C-alpha positions as CSV (number, residue, x, y, z in Angstrom):
1,M,-152.6,54.8,107.8
2,E,-153.1,52.7,104.7
3,K,-152.3,54.5,101.4
4,D,-154.4,54.5,98.3
5,Y,-151.3,54.4,96.0
6,R,-148.0,52.6,95.7
7,V,-144.6,54.0,94.8
8,E,-142.3,52.4,92.2
9,F,-138.6,53.3,92.0
10,Y,-136.2,52.9,89.0
11,I,-132.5,53.5,89.0
12,S,-130.8,54.1,85.6
13,D,-127.7,55.6,84.0
14,G,-125.4,53.3,86.0
15,G,-126.8,54.4,89.3
16,M,-126.6,58.1,88.4
17,T,-130.4,58.7,88.1
18,G,-133.3,57.8,90.5
19,S,-136.9,58.0,89.3
20,L,-140.2,57.3,91.0
21,R,-143.7,56.7,89.8
22,I,-146.9,56.7,91.8
23,I,-149.5,54.0,90.9
24,P,-153.1,54.7,92.2
25,L,-154.7,51.7,93.9
26,G,-158.2,53.0,93.1
27,A,-160.1,55.6,91.1
28,D,-158.8,58.4,93.1
29,V,-155.7,59.3,95.1
30,G,-156.0,61.2,98.3
31,E,-153.2,63.1,100.1
32,I,-149.6,62.4,99.0
33,R,-147.0,63.5,101.6
34,A,-143.5,64.4,100.4
35,E,-142.0,63.0,103.6
36,D,-143.6,59.6,102.8
37,L,-142.1,59.6,99.4
38,I,-138.6,60.5,100.8
39,E,-138.9,57.8,103.4
40,A,-139.9,55.2,100.7
41,A,-137.0,56.3,98.6
42,S,-134.7,55.9,101.6
43,S,-136.0,52.4,102.2
44,E,-135.0,51.6,98.6
45,G,-131.5,52.9,99.4
46,I,-131.8,56.1,97.4
47,T,-130.3,58.7,99.7
48,Y,-127.9,60.8,97.7
49,G,-128.7,63.7,95.4
50,V,-132.4,63.7,96.3
51,D,-134.3,66.7,94.9
52,R,-136.8,67.6,97.5
53,E,-138.5,70.2,95.3
54,A,-139.2,67.5,92.6
55,I,-140.7,65.3,95.3
56,E,-142.8,68.1,96.7
57,K,-144.1,68.9,93.2
58,V,-145.1,65.2,92.7
59,A,-146.9,65.3,96.1
60,R,-148.5,68.7,95.6
61,E,-149.7,68.1,92.0
62,K,-150.5,64.4,92.6
63,I,-148.5,63.4,89.5
64,V,-149.4,59.7,89.0
65,N,-148.6,57.1,86.4
66,Q,-145.6,59.0,85.3
67,W,-141.8,58.5,85.9
68,V,-140.3,61.6,87.6
69,V,-136.6,62.0,88.2
70,F,-136.0,63.0,91.8
71,A,-132.4,62.0,92.5
72,R,-129.1,62.5,90.6
73,G,-125.7,61.2,91.5
74,V,-122.3,62.7,90.6
75,K,-120.5,61.1,87.7
76,P,-116.8,60.4,88.2
77,E,-114.3,62.6,86.4
78,A,-111.2,61.2,84.6
79,G,-107.9,62.7,85.6
80,S,-105.7,64.5,83.1
81,D,-102.8,62.6,81.7
82,G,-99.3,63.5,82.7
83,Y,-97.1,65.2,80.1
84,V,-93.5,66.3,79.4
85,K,-92.9,70.1,79.7
86,F,-90.1,71.2,77.4
87,H,-88.0,74.2,78.3
88,F,-86.9,74.8,74.7
89,E,-88.6,75.0,71.3
90,K,-89.0,71.5,69.8
91,E,-89.6,72.9,66.4
92,R,-87.0,75.1,64.6
93,P,-86.9,78.3,66.6
94,R,-88.6,81.3,65.1
95,V,-86.6,84.3,64.1
96,V,-86.5,86.7,67.1
97,I,-85.2,90.2,66.4
98,K,-84.2,91.8,69.7
99,E,-84.0,95.5,70.5
100,D,-81.1,96.8,72.5
101,P,-81.7,99.4,75.4
102,T,-81.2,102.2,72.9
103,G,-83.9,100.9,70.6
104,K,-81.6,99.7,67.9
105,V,-81.9,96.3,66.2
106,N,-79.5,94.1,64.3
107,L,-81.3,92.4,61.5
108,R,-78.5,89.8,61.2
109,D,-79.2,88.7,64.8
110,L,-81.8,86.0,64.1
111,N,-81.3,84.2,67.4
112,L,-81.9,80.8,65.9
113,I,-79.6,78.8,68.2
114,Q,-81.0,77.6,71.5
115,N,-78.0,77.7,73.8
116,V,-77.9,75.7,77.0
117,K,-75.3,75.5,79.7
118,K,-74.3,72.4,81.6
119,G,-76.9,71.8,84.3
120,D,-79.7,73.7,82.6
121,I,-83.1,71.9,82.8
122,L,-84.3,70.8,79.4
123,C,-87.6,69.1,80.2
124,E,-89.6,67.7,83.1
125,V,-92.4,65.4,83.8
126,I,-95.7,67.0,84.9
127,Q,-97.5,64.4,86.9
128,P,-101.1,63.3,85.9
129,R,-104.0,64.9,87.8
130,P,-105.9,62.3,89.8
131,G,-109.5,61.6,88.8
132,K,-112.4,62.8,90.9
133,N,-114.6,60.1,92.4
134,G,-118.3,60.0,91.6
135,I,-121.3,58.8,93.8
136,T,-124.5,57.0,92.9
137,V,-128.0,57.8,94.2
138,R,-127.5,54.9,96.5
139,N,-124.5,56.8,98.0
140,E,-122.0,54.3,96.5
141,E,-118.6,55.8,95.5
142,I,-117.3,55.3,92.0
143,P,-113.6,55.8,91.6
144,G,-112.5,58.4,89.0
145,K,-110.1,57.2,86.3
146,E,-106.5,58.1,86.9
147,G,-104.6,60.0,84.3
148,T,-101.8,58.2,82.4
149,P,-98.3,59.0,83.7
150,A,-95.7,60.4,81.2
151,K,-92.0,59.5,80.8
152,L,-89.1,61.6,79.8
153,P,-87.7,61.0,76.3
154,G,-84.2,59.7,75.6
155,G,-81.4,62.0,75.0
156,T,-77.8,62.6,74.1
157,N,-75.4,64.6,76.3
158,V,-78.1,64.8,79.0
159,S,-78.5,63.7,82.6
160,Y,-81.5,62.9,84.7
161,S,-82.7,63.5,88.2
162,A,-82.7,60.6,90.6
163,D,-86.5,60.1,90.2
164,R,-86.3,60.5,86.4
165,T,-88.7,63.4,86.4
166,Q,-86.2,66.0,85.1
167,M,-83.6,66.1,82.3
168,F,-80.6,68.4,82.3
169,A,-77.9,69.3,79.8
170,S,-74.6,67.5,80.7
171,L,-72.5,70.0,78.7
172,D,-72.6,73.5,77.2
173,G,-74.0,73.5,73.7
174,L,-77.2,73.8,71.6
175,V,-80.3,71.8,72.3
176,R,-82.6,70.4,69.6
177,W,-85.4,67.8,69.2
178,A,-84.8,65.1,66.6
179,E,-86.2,61.6,66.2
180,N,-88.1,61.8,69.5
181,M,-84.9,62.6,71.4
182,V,-83.4,65.6,73.2
183,I,-79.9,66.2,71.8
184,V,-77.4,68.6,73.2
185,E,-74.6,69.2,70.7
186,P,-71.3,70.8,71.7
187,V,-70.6,71.8,68.0
188,Y,-72.8,73.9,65.8
189,T,-72.0,73.1,62.1
190,V,-73.3,75.2,59.2
191,H,-72.3,75.3,55.5
192,D,-72.4,79.1,55.2
193,V,-73.1,82.0,57.5
194,D,-75.5,84.1,55.5
195,A,-79.0,85.6,55.8
196,S,-80.6,82.1,56.4
197,V,-78.4,81.6,59.5
198,G,-77.7,85.1,60.7
199,N,-75.1,86.0,63.3
200,I,-74.1,83.0,65.4
201,R,-73.9,83.2,69.2
202,F,-73.2,79.8,70.6
203,N,-71.9,78.4,73.9
204,G,-69.9,75.6,72.2
205,S,-67.8,75.3,69.1
206,V,-68.7,76.5,65.6
207,V,-67.7,74.8,62.4
208,V,-68.3,76.7,59.1
209,Q,-67.9,74.3,56.1
210,G,-68.3,77.1,53.6
211,E,-68.1,80.9,53.7
212,V,-68.9,83.6,56.3
213,G,-70.6,86.5,54.5
214,D,-69.4,90.1,54.9
215,G,-70.9,91.8,57.9
216,Y,-71.7,88.7,59.8
217,E,-70.6,87.7,63.3
218,I,-69.7,84.5,65.1
219,H,-69.4,84.5,68.8
220,A,-68.5,81.0,70.2
221,G,-67.9,79.9,73.8
222,K,-65.3,77.5,72.5
223,D,-63.6,77.0,69.1
224,I,-64.3,78.5,65.7
225,T,-63.2,76.5,62.6
226,I,-63.8,78.0,59.1
227,A,-63.0,76.2,55.8
228,S,-62.5,79.3,53.6
229,T,-61.2,82.8,53.6
230,V,-63.2,85.4,55.5
231,G,-63.8,89.1,54.8
232,R,-65.4,91.9,56.8
233,V,-66.4,89.8,59.8
234,I,-66.4,89.7,63.5
235,L,-65.1,86.4,65.1
236,E,-64.9,85.9,68.8
237,A,-64.0,82.6,70.4
238,G,-63.6,81.4,74.0
239,G,-61.2,78.9,72.6
240,D,-59.2,78.7,69.4
241,I,-59.9,80.1,65.9
242,R,-58.7,78.1,62.8
243,I,-59.3,79.6,59.4
244,A,-58.2,77.4,56.5
245,G,-58.1,80.4,54.2
246,G,-57.1,83.9,55.3
247,I,-58.6,87.1,56.5
248,L,-59.3,89.9,53.9
249,G,-60.7,92.3,56.4
250,Q,-61.3,95.5,54.4
251,E,-60.1,97.3,57.6
252,K,-63.3,96.1,59.3
253,A,-62.6,92.6,60.4
254,L,-62.1,91.9,64.1
255,V,-60.9,88.5,65.1
256,T,-60.3,87.7,68.8
257,A,-59.7,84.4,70.7
258,N,-59.1,83.4,74.3
259,G,-57.1,80.6,72.8
260,G,-54.9,80.6,69.8
261,I,-55.5,81.7,66.2
262,H,-54.2,79.8,63.2
263,V,-54.8,81.3,59.7
264,K,-53.3,81.3,56.2
265,F,-52.8,85.1,56.0
266,V,-54.0,88.3,57.6
267,Q,-54.7,91.5,55.6
268,D,-56.5,94.7,56.6
269,A,-57.7,93.2,59.9
270,H,-57.5,93.5,63.7
271,V,-56.5,90.2,65.3
272,R,-55.9,89.3,68.9
273,A,-55.3,86.1,70.8
274,E,-54.7,85.2,74.4
275,K,-52.4,82.4,73.3
276,E,-50.4,81.9,70.1
277,I,-51.0,83.4,66.6
278,V,-49.7,81.2,63.8
279,V,-49.9,82.7,60.3
280,S,-48.9,80.5,57.3
281,D,-48.0,83.2,54.7
282,Y,-48.1,86.9,55.6
283,I,-49.5,89.8,57.6
284,R,-50.3,93.0,55.7
285,N,-51.7,96.3,56.8
286,S,-53.1,94.9,60.1
287,L,-53.0,95.1,63.9
288,V,-52.1,91.8,65.3
289,S,-51.5,91.0,69.0
290,A,-50.8,87.7,70.8
291,A,-50.2,87.0,74.5
292,G,-48.3,83.9,73.3
293,P,-45.9,83.5,70.4
294,L,-46.6,85.1,67.1
295,V,-45.2,83.2,64.1
296,V,-45.3,83.6,60.3
297,K,-44.3,80.1,59.2
298,N,-43.7,80.2,55.5
299,P,-40.0,80.5,54.5
300,K,-41.1,83.3,52.1
301,G,-43.5,84.7,54.7
302,F,-43.5,88.4,55.6
303,I,-45.0,91.1,57.8
304,V,-45.5,94.5,56.1
305,S,-47.2,97.8,56.9
306,S,-48.5,96.3,60.2
307,K,-48.2,96.6,63.9
308,V,-47.6,93.2,65.4
309,S,-47.0,92.4,69.1
310,S,-46.5,89.4,71.4
311,D,-46.0,89.0,75.1
312,T,-43.4,86.3,74.5
313,W,-41.7,86.2,71.1
314,I,-42.1,86.9,67.4
315,Y,-40.8,85.0,64.4
316,C,-40.9,85.9,60.7
317,N,-38.7,85.6,57.6
318,T,-39.1,89.1,56.2
319,V,-40.2,92.2,57.9
320,G,-41.1,95.4,56.0
321,A,-40.5,96.2,52.4
322,E,-38.4,98.6,50.3
323,D,-41.5,100.3,48.8
324,A,-43.8,100.0,51.8
325,G,-45.7,103.3,52.4
326,I,-46.6,102.4,55.9
327,P,-43.8,101.4,58.4
328,T,-43.9,98.1,60.2
329,E,-43.6,97.7,64.0
330,L,-42.8,94.6,65.9
331,S,-43.3,94.8,69.7
332,I,-42.9,92.7,72.7
333,G,-45.5,93.8,75.3
334,H,-46.9,96.9,73.4
335,S,-50.0,95.6,71.8
336,P,-51.4,97.9,69.1
337,V,-54.7,96.0,69.3
338,L,-54.9,96.7,73.0
339,R,-54.0,100.3,72.5
340,Q,-56.7,100.6,69.8
341,E,-59.2,98.8,72.0
342,E,-58.4,101.2,74.9
343,E,-59.2,104.2,72.7
344,R,-62.4,102.6,71.4
345,L,-63.5,101.8,75.0
346,K,-62.8,105.3,76.1
347,A,-65.0,106.7,73.3
348,E,-67.8,104.2,74.0
349,I,-67.7,105.0,77.7
350,E,-68.1,108.7,76.9
351,E,-71.0,108.0,74.5
352,K,-72.8,105.7,76.9
353,A,-72.3,108.1,79.8
354,L,-74.0,110.8,77.7
355,D,-76.8,108.4,77.0
356,F,-77.1,107.7,80.7
357,L,-77.3,111.4,81.5
358,R,-80.0,112.1,78.9
359,L,-82.1,109.2,80.3
360,H,-81.5,110.5,83.8
361,S,-82.7,114.0,82.8
362,S,-85.9,112.5,81.4
363,L,-86.4,110.5,84.5
364,V,-86.1,113.6,86.7
365,K,-88.8,115.3,84.6
366,L,-91.2,112.4,85.0
367,R,-90.5,112.3,88.8
368,A,-91.3,116.0,89.0
369,I,-94.6,115.3,87.2
370,R,-95.4,112.3,89.5
371,S,-94.8,114.4,92.6
372,S,-97.6,116.8,91.7
373,S,-100.0,114.6,89.8
374,E,-100.6,111.1,88.7
375,L,-98.7,109.9,85.6
376,T,-100.7,108.7,82.6
377,R,-100.4,105.1,81.6
378,Q,-98.1,106.0,78.7
379,Q,-95.9,108.1,81.0
380,E,-95.7,105.2,83.5
381,M,-94.6,102.8,80.7
382,L,-92.0,105.4,79.6
383,Y,-90.8,105.7,83.2
384,E,-90.3,101.9,83.5
385,R,-88.6,101.7,80.2
386,I,-86.2,104.5,81.1
387,L,-85.3,102.7,84.4
388,E,-84.6,99.5,82.5
389,A,-82.5,101.3,79.9
390,M,-80.5,103.1,82.7
391,E,-79.8,99.8,84.5
392,S,-78.7,98.2,81.3
393,L,-76.4,101.1,80.5
394,R,-75.0,101.0,84.1
395,K,-74.0,97.4,83.7
396,T,-72.5,98.1,80.3
397,L,-70.4,101.0,81.7
398,L,-69.2,98.9,84.6
399,G,-68.1,96.1,82.1
400,K,-66.3,98.5,79.8
401,N,-64.6,100.2,82.7
402,A,-63.4,96.9,84.1
403,R,-62.0,96.0,80.7
404,L,-60.3,99.4,80.5
405,I,-58.6,98.8,83.8
406,E,-57.6,95.4,82.7
407,I,-56.0,96.8,79.6
408,A,-54.2,99.6,81.5
409,N,-52.8,97.1,84.0
410,K,-51.6,94.8,81.2
411,M,-50.0,97.6,79.2
412,S,-48.2,99.0,82.3
413,R,-46.2,95.8,82.9
414,A,-42.6,95.5,81.7
415,F,-42.1,92.7,79.1
416,L,-39.1,90.8,78.1
417,G,-39.0,88.7,74.9
418,N,-37.3,88.0,71.7
419,I,-37.9,88.8,68.0
420,Y,-36.5,86.4,65.4
421,I,-36.0,87.5,61.8
422,E,-34.6,84.6,59.7
423,G,-34.5,86.6,56.4
424,R,-34.4,90.5,56.2
425,A,-35.7,93.4,58.2
426,Y,-36.1,96.4,56.0
427,P,-35.3,100.0,56.9
428,G,-38.1,101.9,58.6
429,T,-39.0,98.8,60.7
430,T,-39.4,99.6,64.4
431,I,-38.3,97.0,67.0
432,R,-39.8,97.5,70.4
433,I,-39.1,95.4,73.5
434,G,-40.4,96.5,76.9
435,M,-39.8,100.3,77.2
436,A,-36.9,100.3,74.7
437,S,-37.1,100.6,70.9
438,I,-35.0,101.0,67.8
439,T,-35.9,101.9,64.2
440,L,-33.8,100.4,61.5
441,S,-32.0,102.7,59.1
442,E,-30.3,99.9,57.3
443,P,-31.4,96.4,56.2
444,A,-30.7,93.7,58.8
445,D,-30.4,90.0,57.8
446,N,-30.7,86.8,59.8
447,I,-31.0,88.7,63.1
448,H,-32.4,88.1,66.6
449,Y,-33.4,91.0,68.8
450,S,-33.6,90.9,72.6
451,I,-33.2,93.4,75.5
452,H,-30.2,93.9,77.6
453,D,-29.6,96.6,80.3
454,G,-32.8,98.3,79.1
455,Q,-31.6,98.5,75.5
456,V,-32.6,96.6,72.4
457,V,-29.6,94.5,71.2
458,S,-29.1,92.4,68.1
459,H,-27.5,89.0,67.6
460,G,-27.2,86.5,64.8
461,F,-30.2,84.4,64.1
462,I,-30.4,81.0,65.7
463,C,-33.5,78.8,65.4
464,V,-34.1,78.1,69.1
465,P,-36.1,75.0,70.1
466,E,-39.4,76.9,70.8
467,V,-39.3,78.4,67.3
468,K,-38.3,75.1,65.6
469,K,-41.2,73.3,67.4
470,I,-43.9,75.6,66.0
471,L,-42.3,75.8,62.5
472,E,-42.2,72.0,62.3
473,A,-45.7,71.4,63.7
474,K,-48.3,70.3,61.2
475,E,-51.4,72.5,60.9
């Protein structure tokens, strides 16, 4: 049947839009069938995204001499670019004050150091998301634009996965972002330890070029080096501790090392090392314990009003004093620091056990409520918090108990060793080796103490090679 109109088609918007227009061939237009329009569009290749309702409206209302959009394609979508996901803060870390299980906070713990261990992941490549293809009204596919891939940055003391999509720390230390590089530093260097730095807890070594403020703590996985005298501080090192000045501890300082400790002097402090302790000048009113040798090097050096122990040998020029109000004790194998730590641990275990029992009592009450009715949201949150606190206390108790057992085993062993006094030991000084001991009633000069047949015996002083080696070593 011959039609009294013709149909024109127009494709625009890069193939995304199809329009049609009906042109009458005479004064009037008779019937317009939607199927005829769809068939005409198909013959023009417009087959995708056809809006049948729009075509039916054109046919029904006999819309003529007017362009009508009846087909729309789908535009392609660009993919998202790849990026590098960092597992540490690139900017200077924000101060984070943490609460312990009992709800207490230490305002000196600023947690500004981002510690990493060897093998920790530092950053990784997140692959780009592929683009989504589009399609024209002629059913032609238009590829979506691919996202741009990302690359890992350079780094120092880092390693990479075989496909270069992950970066890892190659040693223990702190991680930071500088000059578009990831840097893992084994040494944390600061000028002073004060309110701007806070307590230091670091996997590697710590170097303090200035002072450590009273009340601050340094916990290092490796060595600690300090350029000045320290006061009422806590220092804990997995390696050695070297203090260019001395320790004026105000009876509050606690200095411990899994390696050795080298310091100018020790006063009013608790000091313990798993290797040697070498003091340049003197030890006064302190508890000092070394698993290795303990030496006061200065020819005029002294130990007075202190309890000093070693598992191997002790050397000093002068021990005690005529007017010392507090007696001095030198021991081989009877660590006063360990004995004090044992007493402290027992008190802490008792306190933590009471905390645990109080939490358990609260938990039992909440469980009773839950068995008869539903807990409120606040009670549920309290219940979970109590469980977390109890688990934390349980781990703390296990750790403290293990350390208590370790101390007990260490103190129960019999020790043999020597005490060398090149100058004078004053009356009132106690010499203890293994299970035997003597207390001097008279001065003793140039003397060496050892144990024989279960008794402490004295000999004339001889500078044996192991003593000479440390005395002649340069600090």
